[in-house]
LODOSE-854004 format. One record per residue: x, y, z of N, C-alpha, C, O in turn; residue in one letter; residue number from 1. Coordinates in Angstrom, 2 decimals. Atoms other than C-alpha are relative to their C-alpha. Layout:
<rs>
{r {X; Y; Z}; {X; Y; Z}; {X; Y; Z}; {X; Y; Z}; "a"; NUM}
...
</rs>
This chain:
<rs>
{r {-0.61; -1.58; -1.04}; {64.41; 125.53; 62.07}; {0.12; -0.69; 1.80}; {-0.82; -1.30; 2.31}; "x"; 1}
{r {-0.23; 0.85; -1.24}; {65.77; 124.20; 65.66}; {-0.39; 0.83; 1.04}; {0.02; 1.96; 1.29}; "x"; 2}
{r {0.41; -0.49; -1.29}; {63.87; 124.66; 68.76}; {0.17; 0.66; 0.91}; {-0.66; 0.94; 1.77}; "x"; 3}
{r {-0.40; -0.66; -0.65}; {66.04; 126.50; 70.24}; {-0.16; 1.72; -0.50}; {-0.32; 2.78; 0.12}; "x"; 4}
{r {0.88; -2.07; 0.25}; {65.12; 130.00; 68.33}; {-1.57; -0.37; -0.30}; {-2.19; 0.05; -1.28}; "x"; 5}
{r {2.03; 0.02; 0.07}; {61.06; 128.89; 68.83}; {0.17; 1.23; 1.36}; {-0.35; 2.27; 0.97}; "x"; 6}
{r {0.31; -0.99; -0.74}; {61.45; 131.27; 72.26}; {-0.18; 1.47; -0.58}; {-1.14; 2.20; -0.32}; "x"; 7}
{r {-0.58; -1.18; 0.45}; {62.99; 134.25; 70.36}; {-1.50; 0.05; -1.14}; {-2.19; 1.06; -0.97}; "x"; 8}
{r {1.06; -0.63; 0.77}; {59.95; 133.99; 67.42}; {-1.51; -0.16; 0.75}; {-2.56; 0.36; 0.37}; "x"; 9}
{r {1.03; -0.22; -0.96}; {57.60; 133.21; 70.29}; {-0.08; 1.78; 0.84}; {-1.06; 2.49; 0.59}; "x"; 10}
{r {-0.68; -1.18; 0.04}; {58.91; 136.51; 71.69}; {-0.54; 0.75; -0.73}; {-1.46; 1.30; -0.12}; "x"; 11}
{r {0.20; -0.45; 1.10}; {58.26; 138.15; 68.57}; {-1.06; 0.32; -0.40}; {-1.50; 1.42; -0.76}; "x"; 12}
{r {1.40; -0.02; 0.04}; {55.02; 136.79; 68.24}; {-0.82; 0.66; 1.08}; {-1.45; 1.56; 0.53}; "x"; 13}
{r {0.47; -0.88; -1.37}; {53.61; 138.31; 71.29}; {-0.05; 1.15; -0.25}; {-1.14; 1.72; -0.18}; "x"; 14}
{r {-0.28; -1.64; 0.49}; {54.50; 141.51; 70.34}; {-0.77; 0.27; -1.53}; {-1.16; 1.27; -2.13}; "x"; 15}
{r {1.39; 0.09; 1.55}; {52.34; 141.07; 67.14}; {0.75; -0.49; -1.44}; {0.16; -0.17; -2.47}; "x"; 16}
{r {-0.98; 0.00; 0.96}; {54.87; 140.10; 64.66}; {-0.73; -1.70; -0.30}; {-0.65; -2.73; 0.37}; "x"; 17}
{r {0.92; 1.32; 0.00}; {52.37; 137.43; 62.79}; {1.67; -1.05; -0.84}; {2.10; -2.20; -0.74}; "x"; 18}
{r {-1.06; 0.92; 1.21}; {55.51; 136.69; 60.01}; {0.82; -1.11; 0.81}; {1.39; -2.00; 0.20}; "x"; 19}
{r {-1.34; 0.10; -1.07}; {57.71; 135.57; 63.42}; {-0.94; -1.41; 0.17}; {-0.47; -2.52; -0.06}; "x"; 20}
{r {0.89; 0.66; -0.41}; {54.13; 133.78; 64.56}; {0.04; -1.44; -1.13}; {0.54; -2.56; -1.09}; "x"; 21}
{r {-0.09; 1.26; 1.19}; {53.57; 131.75; 61.41}; {1.13; -0.69; -0.58}; {0.88; -1.39; -1.56}; "x"; 22}
{r {-1.13; 0.62; 0.27}; {57.10; 130.49; 60.99}; {0.19; -0.38; 1.23}; {1.36; -0.76; 1.24}; "x"; 23}
{r {0.03; 0.81; -1.27}; {56.74; 129.14; 64.75}; {-0.84; -0.56; -0.02}; {-0.65; -1.52; 0.73}; "x"; 24}
{r {0.72; 1.12; 0.30}; {53.79; 127.40; 63.81}; {0.66; -1.43; -0.50}; {0.98; -2.52; -0.03}; "x"; 25}
{r {-0.69; 0.94; 1.16}; {55.13; 125.88; 60.69}; {0.94; -0.66; 0.57}; {0.95; -1.84; 0.21}; "x"; 26}
{r {-1.09; 0.88; -0.65}; {58.14; 124.67; 62.83}; {-0.66; -0.92; 0.69}; {-0.52; -2.12; 0.46}; "x"; 27}
{r {0.54; 1.25; -1.29}; {56.09; 123.01; 65.79}; {-0.79; -1.35; -0.69}; {-0.81; -2.42; -0.08}; "x"; 28}
{r {0.50; 0.67; 0.34}; {54.22; 121.13; 63.59}; {0.61; -1.41; -0.26}; {-0.09; -2.43; -0.28}; "x"; 29}
{r {-0.76; 1.64; -0.07}; {56.50; 118.07; 63.26}; {0.35; -0.68; 1.20}; {0.01; -1.85; 1.37}; "x"; 30}
{r {-0.27; 0.14; -1.66}; {57.80; 117.92; 67.00}; {-1.82; -0.43; 0.75}; {-2.02; -1.44; 1.42}; "x"; 31}
{r {1.20; 0.54; -0.66}; {53.56; 118.12; 68.03}; {-0.60; -1.23; -0.20}; {-1.34; -1.91; 0.50}; "x"; 32}
{r {1.13; 0.97; 0.02}; {52.77; 115.61; 65.64}; {1.23; -1.35; 0.21}; {0.78; -2.38; -0.29}; "x"; 33}
{r {-0.78; 0.81; -0.60}; {56.22; 113.23; 67.09}; {-0.72; -0.11; 1.01}; {-1.21; -1.18; 1.36}; "x"; 34}
{r {0.70; 0.74; -1.50}; {54.55; 114.01; 70.49}; {-1.27; -0.66; 0.13}; {-1.39; -1.59; 0.93}; "x"; 35}
{r {0.80; 0.77; 0.26}; {51.22; 113.10; 69.42}; {-0.13; -1.64; -0.08}; {-0.84; -2.52; 0.40}; "x"; 36}
{r {0.05; 2.31; 0.14}; {52.40; 109.34; 68.10}; {-0.08; -0.35; 1.15}; {-0.95; -1.14; 1.52}; "x"; 37}
{r {-0.39; 0.85; -1.51}; {53.69; 108.71; 71.62}; {-1.39; -0.18; 0.46}; {-1.50; -1.36; 0.78}; "x"; 38}
{r {0.56; 0.43; -0.62}; {50.77; 108.64; 72.85}; {-1.63; -0.90; -0.99}; {-2.44; -1.70; -0.52}; "x"; 39}
{r {1.57; 0.16; 0.88}; {47.61; 108.02; 69.88}; {1.38; -0.57; -1.59}; {2.38; -0.10; -2.12}; "x"; 40}
{r {-0.35; 0.51; 1.37}; {48.24; 105.36; 66.77}; {-0.25; 0.35; -1.20}; {0.39; 0.17; -2.24}; "x"; 41}
{r {1.26; 0.06; 1.54}; {45.32; 106.37; 64.33}; {0.79; 1.34; -0.39}; {1.17; 2.01; 0.58}; "x"; 42}
{r {-0.52; -0.54; 0.38}; {46.94; 108.74; 62.25}; {-1.00; 1.06; -0.61}; {-0.49; 2.17; -0.76}; "x"; 43}
{r {1.29; -0.67; -0.04}; {43.73; 110.39; 61.42}; {-0.25; 0.84; 1.62}; {-0.70; 1.97; 1.85}; "x"; 44}
{r {0.28; -0.68; -1.65}; {43.52; 111.22; 65.30}; {1.01; 1.06; 0.11}; {0.83; 2.25; 0.33}; "x"; 45}
{r {-1.77; -0.95; -0.41}; {47.35; 112.62; 65.64}; {-0.29; 1.24; -1.29}; {0.25; 2.32; -1.07}; "x"; 46}
{r {0.41; -1.35; 0.64}; {45.98; 115.11; 62.65}; {-0.78; 0.79; 0.77}; {-0.61; 1.97; 1.08}; "x"; 47}
{r {0.84; -1.38; -0.81}; {43.55; 116.60; 64.49}; {0.37; 0.30; 1.50}; {-0.04; 1.22; 2.22}; "x"; 48}
{r {-0.77; -0.58; -1.23}; {45.45; 116.62; 67.46}; {0.85; 0.99; -0.41}; {1.15; 1.89; 0.38}; "x"; 49}
{r {-1.17; -1.12; 0.35}; {47.89; 118.70; 65.60}; {-0.55; 1.31; 0.04}; {0.01; 2.37; 0.34}; "x"; 50}
{r {0.53; -1.35; 0.27}; {44.94; 121.01; 64.80}; {-0.37; 0.94; 1.40}; {-0.37; 2.15; 1.65}; "x"; 51}
{r {0.09; -1.02; -1.84}; {44.06; 121.36; 69.05}; {1.20; 0.77; 0.20}; {1.35; 1.97; 0.42}; "x"; 52}
{r {-1.71; -0.34; -0.71}; {47.51; 121.84; 69.87}; {-0.18; 1.55; -0.70}; {-0.72; 2.41; -0.02}; "x"; 53}
{r {0.30; -0.86; 0.42}; {47.44; 124.54; 67.52}; {-0.89; 1.12; 0.80}; {-0.67; 2.18; 1.39}; "x"; 54}
{r {1.67; -1.03; -0.10}; {44.06; 126.08; 68.18}; {0.90; 0.00; 1.59}; {1.89; 0.71; 1.42}; "x"; 55}
{r {-0.20; -0.18; -1.42}; {45.15; 126.00; 71.87}; {1.33; 1.07; 0.71}; {1.49; 1.94; 1.57}; "x"; 56}
{r {-1.37; -0.75; -0.23}; {48.76; 126.89; 71.58}; {-0.30; 1.93; -0.29}; {0.17; 2.84; 0.40}; "x"; 57}
{r {0.60; -1.45; 0.44}; {47.09; 130.38; 69.80}; {-0.60; 0.68; 1.42}; {-0.24; 1.71; 1.99}; "x"; 58}
{r {0.83; -0.69; -1.24}; {44.40; 130.59; 72.90}; {1.02; 0.07; 1.06}; {0.64; 1.04; 1.71}; "x"; 59}
{r {-0.77; -0.59; -0.99}; {47.30; 130.79; 75.54}; {1.46; 0.36; -0.24}; {2.23; 0.27; 0.71}; "x"; 60}
{r {-1.06; -0.33; 0.12}; {50.33; 131.93; 73.81}; {0.75; 1.32; 0.52}; {1.89; 1.74; 0.33}; "x"; 61}
{r {-0.40; -1.00; -0.77}; {50.36; 134.77; 75.85}; {0.17; -0.35; 1.38}; {0.36; 0.59; 2.15}; "x"; 62}
{r {-0.57; 0.72; -0.63}; {51.05; 132.27; 78.46}; {1.95; -0.13; 0.53}; {2.63; -0.21; 1.55}; "x"; 63}
{r {-0.84; 0.92; 0.09}; {54.00; 131.27; 77.66}; {1.39; 1.34; 0.45}; {1.21; 2.46; -0.04}; "x"; 64}
{r {-0.80; -0.76; -0.15}; {57.30; 133.18; 79.03}; {0.99; -0.70; -0.57}; {1.31; -1.86; -0.28}; "x"; 65}
{r {-0.94; 0.41; 0.38}; {60.11; 133.33; 76.64}; {1.29; 0.06; 0.53}; {2.20; -0.10; -0.29}; "x"; 66}
{r {-1.65; -0.10; -1.24}; {63.28; 133.64; 79.28}; {-0.45; -2.18; 0.09}; {0.11; -2.76; 1.03}; "x"; 67}
{r {0.23; 1.29; -1.09}; {61.94; 129.52; 79.79}; {-0.22; -1.26; -1.52}; {-0.89; -1.25; -2.56}; "x"; 68}
{r {0.11; 1.29; 0.71}; {62.32; 126.28; 78.02}; {-2.00; -0.02; -1.03}; {-3.15; 0.01; -0.58}; "x"; 69}
{r {1.73; 0.18; 0.81}; {58.97; 126.03; 75.21}; {-0.05; -1.11; -0.52}; {-0.90; -1.21; -1.40}; "x"; 70}
{r {0.37; 1.50; 0.43}; {59.23; 122.42; 74.52}; {-0.91; -0.50; 0.87}; {-1.96; -1.02; 0.47}; "x"; 71}
{r {1.29; 0.93; -1.00}; {57.45; 121.15; 78.03}; {-0.89; 1.20; 0.00}; {-1.84; 0.99; 0.75}; "x"; 72}
{r {1.08; -0.65; 0.52}; {55.43; 124.15; 76.98}; {-1.14; -0.34; -0.86}; {-2.37; -0.31; -0.82}; "x"; 73}
{r {0.49; 0.15; 1.25}; {54.77; 123.30; 74.06}; {-0.86; -1.90; -0.09}; {-1.78; -2.39; -0.75}; "x"; 74}
{r {0.60; 1.67; -0.05}; {54.42; 119.14; 75.26}; {-0.95; -0.36; 0.55}; {-1.75; -1.20; 0.12}; "x"; 75}
{r {1.24; -0.13; -1.34}; {52.17; 119.61; 78.38}; {-1.21; 0.18; -1.02}; {-2.10; -0.66; -1.05}; "x"; 76}
{r {1.43; 0.13; 0.98}; {49.51; 121.05; 75.35}; {-0.23; -0.54; -0.64}; {-1.44; -0.52; -0.88}; "x"; 77}
{r {0.04; 0.67; 0.82}; {50.05; 118.93; 73.08}; {-0.64; -1.70; 0.84}; {-1.65; -2.34; 0.55}; "x"; 78}
{r {0.77; 0.98; -0.69}; {49.58; 115.97; 75.56}; {-1.13; 0.09; 0.68}; {-1.70; -0.96; 0.98}; "x"; 79}
{r {1.39; -0.23; -0.96}; {46.43; 117.76; 77.64}; {-1.02; -0.29; -1.71}; {-2.22; -0.56; -1.66}; "x"; 80}
{r {1.13; -0.31; 1.07}; {44.83; 117.86; 73.87}; {0.31; -1.64; -0.71}; {-0.53; -2.10; -1.48}; "x"; 81}
{r {-0.30; 1.60; 0.94}; {46.28; 114.09; 72.45}; {-1.42; -1.05; 1.73}; {-2.06; -2.06; 1.42}; "x"; 82}
{r {0.69; 0.69; -1.00}; {44.11; 112.82; 76.30}; {-1.34; 0.67; 0.10}; {-2.14; 0.34; 0.98}; "x"; 83}
{r {1.63; -0.11; -0.40}; {40.85; 114.62; 75.85}; {-0.08; -0.54; -1.64}; {-1.21; -0.99; -1.84}; "x"; 84}
{r {0.71; 0.58; 0.80}; {40.97; 113.41; 72.15}; {-0.32; -1.26; 0.29}; {-1.54; -1.42; 0.23}; "x"; 85}
{r {-0.14; 1.33; -0.56}; {41.44; 109.77; 73.31}; {-1.57; -0.33; 0.71}; {-2.35; -1.21; 0.35}; "x"; 86}
{r {0.58; 0.19; -0.41}; {39.07; 110.39; 75.73}; {-1.82; 0.39; -0.92}; {-2.95; -0.11; -0.83}; "x"; 87}
{r {1.50; -0.50; 1.02}; {36.27; 112.25; 73.08}; {-0.16; -1.95; -0.60}; {-1.01; -2.84; -0.71}; "x"; 88}
{r {-0.22; 1.47; 1.64}; {37.13; 108.97; 70.73}; {-0.71; -1.21; 0.95}; {-0.94; -2.24; 0.32}; "x"; 89}
{r {0.24; 0.82; -0.72}; {35.73; 106.91; 74.06}; {1.55; -1.46; 0.16}; {1.39; -2.67; 0.32}; "x"; 90}
{r {-1.23; 0.94; 0.03}; {40.23; 105.52; 74.02}; {-0.79; -1.18; -0.96}; {-1.02; -2.21; -0.32}; "x"; 91}
{r {0.33; 0.89; 0.80}; {38.68; 103.43; 70.90}; {1.90; 0.10; -0.77}; {2.30; -0.70; -1.62}; "x"; 92}
{r {-1.69; 0.12; 0.95}; {42.71; 104.01; 69.47}; {0.83; -0.30; 1.30}; {0.85; 0.05; 2.48}; "x"; 93}
{r {-0.55; 0.45; -0.58}; {44.82; 102.36; 70.43}; {1.50; 1.49; 0.38}; {1.83; 2.44; -0.32}; "x"; 94}
{r {-0.85; -1.05; -0.09}; {47.74; 104.40; 72.40}; {1.37; -0.53; 0.72}; {1.44; -1.18; 1.76}; "x"; 95}
{r {-0.86; 0.77; 0.35}; {51.08; 103.58; 71.92}; {0.92; 0.26; 1.35}; {1.15; -0.83; 1.88}; "x"; 96}
{r {-0.74; 0.06; -0.97}; {53.31; 104.82; 74.91}; {-0.77; 1.33; 0.78}; {-0.82; 2.52; 0.48}; "x"; 97}
{r {0.83; -1.26; -1.03}; {51.16; 106.62; 77.85}; {0.91; 1.07; 0.59}; {0.72; 2.14; 1.17}; "x"; 98}
{r {-0.66; -1.55; -1.90}; {53.69; 108.60; 80.02}; {1.24; 0.56; -1.53}; {1.79; 1.66; -1.48}; "x"; 99}
{r {-0.57; -0.71; 1.17}; {55.63; 109.26; 76.58}; {-0.10; 1.59; -0.09}; {-1.04; 2.30; -0.46}; "x"; 100}
{r {-0.04; -1.26; 0.67}; {56.83; 112.43; 76.26}; {1.72; 0.68; -0.63}; {2.25; 1.78; -0.49}; "x"; 101}
{r {-1.10; -0.02; 0.49}; {59.90; 112.42; 74.75}; {0.01; 0.28; -1.84}; {-1.04; 0.23; -2.49}; "x"; 102}
{r {0.09; -0.08; 1.09}; {60.97; 113.04; 71.28}; {1.19; 0.20; -0.71}; {2.04; 0.82; -0.06}; "x"; 103}
{r {-1.44; -0.34; 0.48}; {63.91; 113.27; 69.03}; {-0.21; 0.79; -1.37}; {-0.76; 0.48; -2.43}; "x"; 104}
{r {0.21; -1.39; 1.25}; {64.09; 116.51; 66.80}; {1.00; -0.44; -0.85}; {1.74; -1.42; -0.90}; "x"; 105}
{r {-0.73; 0.13; 1.29}; {65.57; 117.38; 63.69}; {1.47; -0.35; 0.77}; {2.04; -1.42; 0.52}; "x"; 106}
{r {-1.24; 0.67; 0.01}; {68.82; 117.25; 65.34}; {-0.35; -1.37; 1.57}; {-1.07; -1.56; 2.55}; "x"; 107}
{r {0.85; 1.39; -0.69}; {68.78; 113.89; 66.79}; {1.12; -0.23; 1.45}; {1.01; -1.19; 2.20}; "x"; 108}
{r {-0.83; 0.24; -1.35}; {71.47; 114.19; 69.71}; {-1.11; 0.74; 0.49}; {-2.04; -0.04; 0.29}; "x"; 109}
{r {1.07; -0.59; -1.07}; {68.89; 116.38; 71.72}; {-1.16; -0.69; 0.29}; {-1.71; -1.14; -0.71}; "x"; 110}
{r {0.84; 0.11; -0.28}; {66.20; 115.29; 73.60}; {-1.09; 0.62; 1.17}; {-0.67; 0.87; 2.30}; "x"; 111}
{r {1.00; -0.68; -0.58}; {63.03; 116.77; 75.07}; {0.23; -0.26; 1.60}; {1.04; -1.13; 1.89}; "x"; 112}
{r {-0.29; 0.05; -1.64}; {63.15; 116.88; 78.95}; {-1.18; -1.03; 0.34}; {-1.74; -1.43; -0.68}; "x"; 113}
{r {1.04; 1.08; -0.05}; {60.54; 114.37; 80.26}; {-1.07; 1.15; 0.99}; {-0.76; 1.52; 2.12}; "x"; 114}
{r {0.62; -1.39; -0.85}; {57.68; 117.29; 81.43}; {-0.81; -1.60; 1.17}; {-1.19; -1.38; 2.33}; "x"; 115}
{r {1.14; 0.54; -1.19}; {55.67; 114.28; 83.38}; {1.52; -0.36; 1.26}; {1.40; -0.23; 2.48}; "x"; 116}
{r {-1.21; -0.39; -1.11}; {59.27; 114.02; 85.27}; {-0.50; 1.30; 0.56}; {-1.44; 1.09; 1.33}; "x"; 117}
{r {0.63; -1.92; -0.44}; {58.38; 118.21; 86.18}; {-0.81; -0.11; 0.69}; {-0.65; 0.71; 1.59}; "x"; 118}
{r {1.56; -0.22; 0.05}; {54.93; 117.60; 86.99}; {0.26; -1.24; 1.74}; {-0.16; -0.94; 2.86}; "x"; 119}
{r {-0.10; 0.43; -1.05}; {55.88; 114.96; 89.52}; {0.76; -0.28; 0.81}; {0.79; -1.29; 1.52}; "x"; 120}
{r {-1.17; -0.31; -0.86}; {58.97; 116.48; 91.13}; {-0.99; 1.20; 1.20}; {-0.85; 1.54; 2.38}; "x"; 121}
{r {1.19; -0.56; -1.23}; {55.79; 118.57; 92.40}; {-0.48; -0.28; 1.25}; {-0.60; -1.50; 1.27}; "x"; 122}
{r {1.10; 0.00; -1.30}; {54.00; 118.56; 95.57}; {-0.75; -0.60; -0.79}; {-0.59; -0.56; -2.01}; "x"; 123}
{r {1.08; 0.48; 0.58}; {51.05; 116.69; 94.93}; {-1.24; 1.30; -0.46}; {-1.77; 1.40; -1.57}; "x"; 124}
{r {0.91; -1.05; 0.38}; {48.70; 119.81; 95.13}; {0.40; 0.91; -0.81}; {-0.57; 1.32; -1.45}; "x"; 125}
{r {-0.84; -0.72; 1.23}; {51.05; 122.03; 92.75}; {-0.77; -1.10; -1.03}; {-1.66; -0.84; -1.83}; "x"; 126}
{r {0.15; 0.95; 1.19}; {50.61; 118.98; 90.75}; {-1.42; 0.19; -0.78}; {-1.68; 0.38; -1.96}; "x"; 127}
{r {1.17; -0.22; 0.48}; {47.07; 119.22; 90.86}; {-0.48; 0.95; -1.02}; {-1.07; 0.79; -2.09}; "x"; 128}
{r {0.47; -1.22; 0.16}; {46.73; 122.84; 90.60}; {0.27; 0.32; -1.78}; {-0.58; 0.79; -2.54}; "x"; 129}
{r {-0.58; -0.18; 1.39}; {48.95; 122.95; 87.06}; {-0.51; -0.88; -0.75}; {-0.53; -0.49; -1.91}; "x"; 130}
{r {0.73; 0.73; 0.55}; {47.11; 119.93; 85.96}; {-1.12; 0.57; -0.58}; {-1.32; 0.57; -1.79}; "x"; 131}
{r {1.67; -0.72; -0.04}; {43.72; 121.61; 86.09}; {0.13; 1.04; -0.53}; {-0.71; 1.17; -1.43}; "x"; 132}
{r {0.10; -1.28; 0.99}; {44.61; 125.06; 84.72}; {0.87; -0.28; -1.22}; {0.52; -0.18; -2.40}; "x"; 133}
{r {-0.50; 0.19; 1.83}; {47.39; 124.14; 82.21}; {-0.36; -0.53; -0.68}; {-0.61; -0.22; -1.84}; "x"; 134}
{r {0.07; 0.94; 1.18}; {46.76; 121.19; 81.19}; {-1.48; -0.27; -0.48}; {-1.72; -0.47; -1.67}; "x"; 135}
{r {1.48; -0.09; 1.02}; {42.54; 121.02; 80.96}; {-0.81; 1.31; 0.29}; {-2.02; 1.33; 0.55}; "x"; 136}
{r {0.55; -1.05; 0.18}; {42.30; 124.85; 80.96}; {-1.21; 0.26; 0.40}; {-2.30; 0.58; -0.09}; "x"; 137}
{r {1.42; -0.20; -1.10}; {40.36; 124.99; 83.96}; {0.40; 1.71; -0.02}; {1.52; 2.10; -0.37}; "x"; 138}
{r {-0.22; -1.16; -0.36}; {39.60; 129.02; 84.83}; {0.78; -0.82; 1.77}; {1.25; -1.91; 2.11}; "x"; 139}
{r {-0.95; -0.18; -1.54}; {41.06; 129.62; 88.75}; {-1.47; -0.36; 0.62}; {-1.47; -1.24; 1.48}; "x"; 140}
{r {1.36; 0.22; -0.59}; {37.43; 129.41; 89.73}; {-0.45; -1.69; -0.04}; {-0.91; -2.43; 0.83}; "x"; 141}
{r {0.56; 1.78; 0.14}; {36.76; 125.75; 88.24}; {0.43; -0.84; 0.53}; {-0.03; -1.90; 0.95}; "x"; 142}
{r {-1.05; 0.61; -1.10}; {39.95; 125.11; 89.88}; {0.05; -0.37; 0.97}; {0.58; -1.40; 1.38}; "x"; 143}
{r {0.40; -0.07; -1.75}; {38.92; 125.80; 93.27}; {-1.09; -0.63; 0.31}; {-1.18; -1.34; 1.31}; "x"; 144}
{r {1.03; 1.35; -0.38}; {35.70; 124.05; 92.98}; {0.22; -1.15; 0.05}; {-0.32; -1.84; 0.91}; "x"; 145}
{r {-0.56; 1.39; 0.09}; {37.38; 120.98; 91.98}; {0.08; -0.71; 1.00}; {-0.43; -1.77; 1.37}; "x"; 146}
{r {-0.50; 0.71; -1.08}; {39.32; 120.96; 94.81}; {-0.07; 0.32; 1.65}; {0.68; 0.06; 2.60}; "x"; 147}
{r {0.32; -0.32; -0.98}; {37.42; 122.41; 97.28}; {1.28; 1.34; 0.78}; {1.52; 1.18; 1.98}; "x"; 148}
{r {-0.80; -0.94; -0.37}; {40.05; 125.58; 97.87}; {-0.63; 1.05; -0.49}; {-1.42; 1.07; -1.44}; "x"; 149}
{r {0.55; -1.60; 0.46}; {39.40; 129.48; 97.86}; {1.09; 0.20; -1.42}; {2.14; -0.38; -1.66}; "x"; 150}
{r {-0.45; -0.40; 1.51}; {40.30; 131.02; 94.23}; {1.24; 0.79; 0.44}; {2.07; 0.62; -0.44}; "x"; 151}
{r {-1.36; -0.14; -0.53}; {43.32; 132.63; 96.04}; {0.84; -0.96; 0.33}; {1.90; -1.16; -0.25}; "x"; 152}
{r {-0.91; 1.32; -0.20}; {44.69; 129.79; 97.41}; {0.07; -0.82; -1.73}; {1.28; -0.69; -1.93}; "x"; 153}
{r {-0.11; 0.22; 0.83}; {44.53; 128.31; 94.06}; {1.18; 0.43; -0.90}; {2.10; -0.16; -1.47}; "x"; 154}
{r {-1.28; -0.92; 0.59}; {46.44; 131.27; 92.71}; {0.87; -0.54; 0.36}; {1.45; -1.38; -0.32}; "x"; 155}
{r {-1.40; -0.10; -0.80}; {49.06; 131.18; 95.14}; {0.83; -1.86; -0.11}; {2.04; -2.02; -0.28}; "x"; 156}
{r {-0.40; 1.50; 0.25}; {49.55; 126.96; 94.89}; {0.28; 0.03; -1.41}; {1.25; -0.62; -1.81}; "x"; 157}
{r {-0.68; 0.27; 1.40}; {49.62; 127.57; 91.01}; {1.84; 1.26; -0.27}; {2.89; 0.98; -0.85}; "x"; 158}
{r {-1.22; -0.82; 0.09}; {52.37; 130.59; 91.18}; {1.44; -0.79; 0.88}; {2.58; -0.55; 0.49}; "x"; 159}
{r {-1.05; 0.50; -0.33}; {54.59; 128.32; 93.66}; {0.37; -1.16; -0.97}; {1.58; -1.22; -1.18}; "x"; 160}
{r {0.13; 0.74; 0.81}; {54.16; 125.59; 91.32}; {0.61; 0.50; -1.27}; {1.62; -0.08; -1.68}; "x"; 161}
{r {-1.08; -1.12; 0.88}; {55.46; 128.00; 88.64}; {1.35; -0.17; -0.02}; {2.26; -0.71; -0.64}; "x"; 162}
{r {-1.92; 0.26; -0.65}; {58.43; 128.45; 90.46}; {0.62; -0.98; -0.23}; {1.59; -0.85; -0.99}; "x"; 163}
{r {-0.41; 0.69; -0.42}; {59.21; 125.63; 91.14}; {0.47; -1.09; -1.70}; {1.57; -1.58; -1.94}; "x"; 164}
{r {-0.17; 0.34; 1.01}; {58.55; 124.13; 87.53}; {1.33; 0.85; -0.99}; {2.22; 0.30; -1.65}; "x"; 165}
{r {-1.07; -0.91; 0.63}; {60.72; 127.24; 86.09}; {1.36; -0.61; 0.58}; {2.31; -0.92; -0.14}; "x"; 166}
{r {-1.53; 0.42; -0.33}; {63.58; 126.07; 88.50}; {0.03; -1.35; -0.53}; {1.05; -1.39; -1.23}; "x"; 167}
{r {-0.59; 1.15; 0.41}; {63.58; 122.33; 87.51}; {0.66; 0.30; -1.39}; {1.81; 0.02; -1.70}; "x"; 168}
{r {0.03; -0.41; 1.71}; {63.21; 123.71; 83.58}; {1.53; 0.43; 0.20}; {2.36; -0.10; -0.53}; "x"; 169}
{r {-1.38; -0.59; 0.12}; {66.54; 125.69; 84.66}; {1.24; -1.25; 0.50}; {2.36; -0.93; 0.91}; "x"; 170}
{r {-1.21; 0.98; -0.57}; {68.74; 122.74; 85.66}; {0.09; 0.14; 1.85}; {0.57; -0.75; 2.54}; "x"; 171}
{r {0.25; 1.04; -1.70}; {67.96; 123.31; 89.83}; {-1.26; -0.12; 0.45}; {-2.34; 0.42; 0.21}; "x"; 172}
{r {0.64; 0.88; -0.70}; {66.55; 121.27; 91.86}; {-0.09; -0.06; 1.14}; {0.14; -1.05; 1.83}; "x"; 173}
{r {0.48; -0.45; -0.69}; {65.52; 123.06; 94.17}; {-1.42; -0.06; 0.36}; {-1.80; -0.83; -0.51}; "x"; 174}
{r {1.23; -0.35; -0.40}; {61.60; 123.70; 95.76}; {-0.31; 1.04; 1.13}; {0.09; 1.02; 2.30}; "x"; 175}
{r {0.15; -1.28; -0.85}; {60.41; 126.85; 97.16}; {-1.28; -0.34; 1.15}; {-1.62; 0.52; 1.96}; "x"; 176}
</rs>
């Protein structure tokens, strides 16, 4: 199933359609595997990362906006799970390509956007908050404590960062 169909499936899943949700998760597995393999050489650890990514997607599926590209969202979750797995295992496993977040999906002419490139286009404080809240799954209070900011300041930065990422994802490179 082409990734272009995934946002519609996610919208149906968010509305409670279990069949659409199952189809979506099954369709995502090969892409998640490819992303994980870009970071990890150990196949057993790749399989663990796939399972952790699917669990994380389940936990945060409500945060996905079906009007936005789904691949950068999925790639960020996969990347965070891969990094966590490598840290947990003491980095005893070879990392194949630390910065890679591209994938050749089933349609070989299409490439995924470079998530690191999107994040690098954000101002440093916005990038730090996105990484804390969305990639490391910290609460707003945890991110605020870590950065010595108020929760409302974290919310504001996160909101601006998400607006900027949406603009970048839709091809508009302006920043607010």
